[in-house]
C-alpha positions as CSV (number, residue, x, y, z in Angstrom):
1,M,93.7,136.8,82.0
2,S,95.1,133.8,80.1
3,Y,94.9,130.3,81.7
4,L,97.9,129.0,79.6
5,P,100.9,129.9,81.8
6,F,99.1,128.8,84.9
7,A,98.1,125.4,83.4
8,L,101.5,124.8,82.0
9,L,103.2,125.5,85.3
10,A,100.6,123.3,87.0
11,Y,101.5,120.3,84.8
12,F,105.2,120.9,85.5
13,F,104.6,120.7,89.2
14,N,102.4,117.7,88.7
15,G,105.2,116.0,86.8
16,V,107.4,116.5,89.8
17,A,104.7,115.0,92.0
18,V,104.2,112.0,89.7
19,L,108.0,111.2,89.8
20,I,108.0,111.3,93.6
21,D,104.8,109.2,93.8
22,K,106.3,106.7,91.4
23,F,109.4,106.3,93.5
24,L,107.5,106.1,96.8
25,L,104.7,103.7,95.6
26,T,107.4,101.5,94.1
27,A,109.8,101.5,97.0
28,K,108.2,102.5,100.3
29,I,104.4,103.1,100.5
30,K,102.5,99.8,100.3
31,D,98.9,101.0,100.4
32,P,97.3,104.0,98.6
33,L,95.1,104.6,101.7
34,I,98.2,106.0,103.4
35,Y,98.4,108.6,100.6
36,I,94.7,109.5,101.0
37,F,95.2,109.9,104.8
38,Y,98.1,112.3,104.6
39,I,96.5,114.3,101.8
40,S,93.4,114.7,104.0
41,L,95.6,115.6,107.0
42,F,97.3,118.3,105.0
43,S,94.0,119.9,104.1
44,F,93.9,121.4,107.5
45,A,96.4,124.0,106.2
46,I,93.6,125.5,104.1
47,L,92.2,127.0,107.3
48,L,94.9,129.7,107.1
49,L,93.1,131.2,104.1
50,L,89.7,131.1,105.7
51,P,89.8,134.8,106.9
52,L,90.3,135.8,103.2
53,T,86.9,134.3,102.3
54,H,83.2,134.9,102.9
55,I,80.6,132.3,103.7
56,P,79.3,131.0,100.3
57,S,75.7,130.1,99.6
58,L,74.6,126.6,100.6
59,F,74.4,125.5,97.0
60,V,77.9,126.7,96.2
61,F,79.3,125.0,99.3
62,L,77.5,121.8,98.5
63,I,78.6,121.5,94.8
64,A,82.2,122.6,95.7
65,S,82.4,120.0,98.4
66,L,80.9,117.4,96.1
67,S,83.6,118.2,93.6
68,T,86.3,117.6,96.2
69,V,84.8,114.3,97.4
70,I,84.6,113.1,93.8
71,W,88.1,114.3,93.1
72,T,89.4,112.5,96.2
73,S,87.6,109.3,95.1
74,G,89.3,109.6,91.7
75,L,92.6,109.9,93.4
76,Y,91.9,106.8,95.4
77,F,91.1,104.8,92.3
78,M,94.2,106.1,90.6
79,Y,96.4,104.8,93.5
80,K,94.5,101.5,93.4
81,A,95.4,101.3,89.7
82,L,99.0,102.1,90.5
83,R,99.1,99.2,92.9
84,V,97.9,96.6,90.4
85,G,99.3,98.0,87.1
86,L,102.4,99.4,85.6
87,V,103.0,103.0,86.8
88,S,104.3,103.9,83.4
89,R,100.9,102.8,81.9
90,V,98.4,103.9,84.6
91,I,99.3,107.5,84.7
92,P,99.3,108.0,80.9
93,V,96.0,106.1,80.4
94,I,94.3,108.3,83.0
95,G,96.0,111.4,81.6
96,V,94.6,110.7,78.2
97,L,91.1,109.7,79.3
98,I,90.4,112.8,81.4
99,P,90.7,115.4,78.5
100,V,88.8,112.9,76.2
101,F,85.9,112.8,78.7
102,L,86.0,116.6,79.1
103,M,86.1,117.1,75.3
104,F,82.9,115.2,74.9
105,E,81.3,117.3,77.7
106,A,82.5,120.5,76.1
107,L,81.1,119.5,72.7
108,F,77.7,118.6,74.3
109,T,77.5,121.9,76.2
110,K,79.1,123.9,73.3
111,S,81.5,125.5,75.7
112,I,84.4,125.5,73.2
113,N,84.7,126.8,69.6
114,Q,85.9,125.0,66.5
115,I,89.5,126.4,66.8
116,E,89.7,125.3,70.4
117,F,88.3,121.8,69.5
118,V,91.0,121.4,66.9
119,A,93.7,122.4,69.3
120,I,92.4,119.9,71.9
121,L,92.4,117.1,69.4
122,I,96.0,118.0,68.4
123,L,97.1,118.1,72.1
124,V,95.4,114.8,72.9
125,L,97.1,113.3,69.8
126,G,100.4,114.6,71.1
127,L,99.7,113.0,74.5
128,L,99.0,109.7,72.8
129,F,102.2,109.9,70.8
130,L,104.2,110.6,74.0
131,T,102.6,107.7,76.0
132,I,101.6,105.0,73.5
133,F,104.6,102.8,74.2
134,E,103.7,102.9,77.9
135,W,100.4,101.2,77.2
136,R,102.0,97.8,76.6
137,G,102.0,94.7,78.9
138,H,99.3,92.5,80.3
139,I,96.4,94.5,81.5
140,R,94.0,93.0,84.0
141,R,90.3,93.8,84.0
142,H,90.3,95.5,87.4
143,E,93.2,97.7,86.4
144,V,91.1,99.0,83.4
145,F,88.2,99.5,85.7
146,F,90.3,101.5,88.2
147,E,91.7,103.7,85.4
148,F,88.4,104.4,83.7
149,T,86.7,105.1,87.0
150,S,89.5,107.4,88.2
151,A,89.6,109.4,84.9
152,F,85.8,109.7,84.9
153,L,85.6,110.9,88.5
154,F,88.4,113.4,87.9
155,A,86.6,114.8,84.8
156,I,83.3,115.1,86.7
157,S,84.9,116.8,89.6
158,Y,86.4,119.5,87.3
159,I,83.1,120.1,85.6
160,I,81.3,120.6,88.9
161,L,84.1,122.8,90.2
162,R,83.9,125.0,87.2
163,Q,80.2,125.6,87.9
164,A,81.0,126.6,91.5
165,F,83.6,129.1,90.2
166,L,81.0,130.7,87.9
167,M,78.9,131.5,91.0
168,D,81.5,132.7,93.5
169,S,85.1,134.0,93.9
170,F,88.1,131.8,93.3
171,I,89.5,131.9,96.9
172,T,86.1,131.3,98.5
173,V,85.3,128.3,96.4
174,L,88.9,126.9,96.8
175,V,88.9,127.1,100.6
176,W,85.4,126.0,101.3
177,S,85.6,123.1,98.8
178,R,88.5,121.6,100.8
179,I,86.9,121.8,104.2
180,V,85.1,118.6,103.5
181,L,88.4,116.7,103.5
182,M,89.2,117.6,107.1
183,P,87.0,115.0,108.8
184,L,88.2,112.3,106.4
185,A,91.6,112.0,108.1
186,L,89.9,111.5,111.5
187,V,87.4,109.0,110.1
188,L,90.2,106.9,108.6
189,L,91.8,106.7,112.1
190,L,88.5,105.6,113.7
191,I,88.1,102.7,111.3
192,P,90.1,99.8,112.7
193,K,91.1,98.3,109.3
194,S,92.3,101.6,107.8
195,K,94.0,102.6,111.1
196,K,96.0,99.4,111.0
197,I,97.2,100.2,107.5
198,I,98.1,103.8,108.2
199,L,99.9,103.1,111.5
200,A,101.4,99.8,110.4
201,K,104.7,99.0,112.3
202,D,105.8,95.9,110.5
203,E,109.0,96.1,108.5
204,G,108.7,97.3,104.9
205,S,105.1,98.7,105.4
206,N,105.6,101.5,107.9
207,F,105.8,105.1,106.8
208,S,106.8,108.1,108.9
209,L,106.8,111.8,108.0
210,K,110.0,112.1,110.1
211,S,112.0,109.9,107.8
212,K,113.8,110.8,104.6
213,M,111.0,109.2,102.7
214,G,108.6,111.3,104.7
215,A,110.4,114.5,103.7
216,L,110.3,113.3,100.1
217,F,106.6,112.7,100.4
218,I,106.1,116.3,101.8
219,V,108.0,117.7,98.8
220,G,105.8,115.6,96.5
221,Q,102.7,116.8,98.2
222,A,103.8,120.4,98.0
223,A,104.4,120.0,94.3
224,G,101.1,118.2,93.9
225,G,99.3,120.8,96.0
226,S,100.8,123.6,93.9
227,S,99.8,121.8,90.8
228,E,96.2,121.3,91.9
229,L,96.0,125.0,93.1
230,L,97.2,126.2,89.6
231,I,94.9,123.7,87.8
232,T,92.0,124.8,89.9
233,F,92.8,128.5,89.2
234,S,93.1,127.6,85.5
235,V,89.6,126.0,85.6
236,S,88.2,129.2,87.1
237,L,89.5,131.0,83.9
238,A,88.7,128.5,81.2
239,T,86.6,125.4,80.5
240,P,88.1,122.2,82.0
241,A,88.4,120.6,78.5
242,L,91.0,123.3,77.5
243,V,92.9,123.1,80.8
244,N,93.2,119.3,80.9
245,S,94.1,119.0,77.2
246,L,97.5,120.5,78.2
247,Q,98.5,117.4,80.1
248,G,100.8,116.4,77.3
249,S,103.2,119.1,78.6
250,Q,103.5,117.1,81.8
251,Y,104.5,113.9,79.9
252,L,107.0,116.0,78.0
253,F,108.6,116.9,81.3
254,L,108.4,113.3,82.5
255,F,110.1,112.1,79.3
256,I,113.0,114.6,79.8
257,A,113.3,113.9,83.5
258,G,113.3,110.2,82.9
259,L,116.4,110.4,80.8
260,F,118.3,111.7,83.7
261,L,116.7,109.8,86.6
262,G,117.0,106.5,84.7
263,K,120.8,106.7,85.1
264,K,120.5,107.0,89.0
265,F,117.5,104.8,89.6
266,P,117.4,102.4,86.6
267,E,115.1,99.9,88.4
268,I,112.4,102.5,88.7
269,F,112.8,105.0,85.9
270,K,114.9,103.3,83.2
271,E,113.3,103.2,79.8
272,Q,114.4,101.4,76.6
273,H,114.7,104.0,73.8
274,T,114.4,102.7,70.2
275,H,114.3,104.8,67.0
276,L,110.6,104.2,66.6
277,K,109.9,105.2,70.2
278,T,112.0,108.3,69.9
279,A,110.2,109.2,66.6
280,F,106.8,108.9,68.4
281,K,108.1,111.1,71.2
282,I,109.2,113.8,68.7
283,M,105.8,113.7,67.0
284,G,104.1,114.1,70.4
285,I,106.3,117.1,71.2
286,F,105.5,118.6,67.8
287,C,101.7,118.1,68.3
288,I,101.9,119.7,71.7
289,A,103.8,122.7,70.3
290,V,101.2,123.1,67.5
291,G,98.3,122.8,69.9
292,L,99.8,125.4,72.3
293,Y,100.5,127.7,69.4
294,I,96.8,127.5,68.2
295,L,95.5,128.2,71.7
296,A,97.9,131.1,72.3
297,F,97.4,132.9,69.0
298,Y,94.2,131.7,67.2
299,R,91.5,131.6,69.9
């Protein structure tokens, strides 16, 4: 079974989630810890799939859980970077670094062939072309630290998760890897400082799932959850370096969506389009098309 359609659909959903996250983090949600809390809370839904699984070996459970903990830590550092840096720069930087880290790992372990390596390079180049103009602006040292840490943790989590998939079934690894998140929501409510942030009532910092913004948050989490599910399934079918090299398709979607959303929410999504910038975007789209063609027909 090919991982390509699942990975491409995953990055489409992730693009939707990023657009919603960008809106909420800019307009409504003042602390990334709120995101981590609700994501952990939603993990309880995974219990619905528990009857479809079997109890994995202790080793599989431990490495799958470790992957989830590391992935959640990467998510936290990503949101930390979003709070101190430009959203239009943070997401692309992390998006470029993840496949680069994974490419080096794949070369070291020889888990990809020469054709796949060329395709990954072309896809990463396309990703750079699509995002290079978003890397501008004053970058503070701690933003760079958050971005590199986030990308590194995401890459490590996918590598570990891939090993778990090689030892057990997809549904078992998926469900049991998420169980570790369940206590996190409760722990965050037991810590006074985090509880105050999550349940803040002062104007401008409160967040409720019953509000319109809460409904939008749920839609974003549904899109993000679908994306992560599809990426996880793709990783079970192919090496993480191949799967994550397709992130350029997500930025292609974001570029197109930004053209429309910029008219309605110019303060959040508006971009300045110059001839040079458009040319780089076109080169990025061309590189992604070539990379996808190589992966689809020359592997």
